[in-house]
N, C-alpha and C positions, 0 to 999 in steps of 0.2 A: 651301419656306414662306417669303413674306414676314412683315416686321418689325411688320405691322398683325396677321396672323393670330397672331401667336403672344405678343403681347402678353397678361398677365395683370394683371387689377384686383382691388385689394382688396376683400370684401363692406362695409367700412365706408367707400372710397371711392367705390362704386357708390350706397351709400344715402345718403351726403353729396352727390353729383350729382346723384340723384331728388330731396332733398328742397329742394336748394338751386332746382331749376326747377319743380319741384311733378308730378306723373303721377295720372293720370284713369283709373281703372278702372271698365271696365264688363263686365255680362254679363249672361245669363237662363240662366234654369235652367227646363224646364217637366217636371213628372210626369206623362205621358201616359200612358193603360191604355185599348185598343179603339178609338184615335182620339178618346179624350175625354179633355181637359184636366183633369186634377184639381187641381194645384197650378203655379201660375206665381210664380218669383221673379224679380225686376229686381234690379241692384245698378248703382247710381252712387256714386263716393267718389272723392273728388279731397284727394291726399296731398301736404300742402306745409308750408315749416316757417313759422314765425309770430316776427317781432320787432319790434321800436320802427321798422325802416323797412321793412316787410312788416305791416301789420297784419292782423290778423283778417276777411274779409270779411264776419262775423255781426256786426249790432250785439247789444249787452251786453243779457240779459233782464232787469237790475236795473240801474238809473244806478249810477253811481259817484257816490261823494261830491263830488268837483268839480263832476258835473251837477244836484248839487240845488240849489234855490235857498234 
């Protein structure tokens, strides 16, 4: 075994690395009986940390007091 194969990473460190760079989760689930699709579920999720240097990609639904005239 090489050093890389034996390297252990704590769960907290793994989550920190994923949130720092972001992670995208995608998937499809289809419930089918006798070749008839009954239910189809599509999943698309973006998980990332948000702070002052990396703002949210979504516009606020309600304007903040700073934005009001």
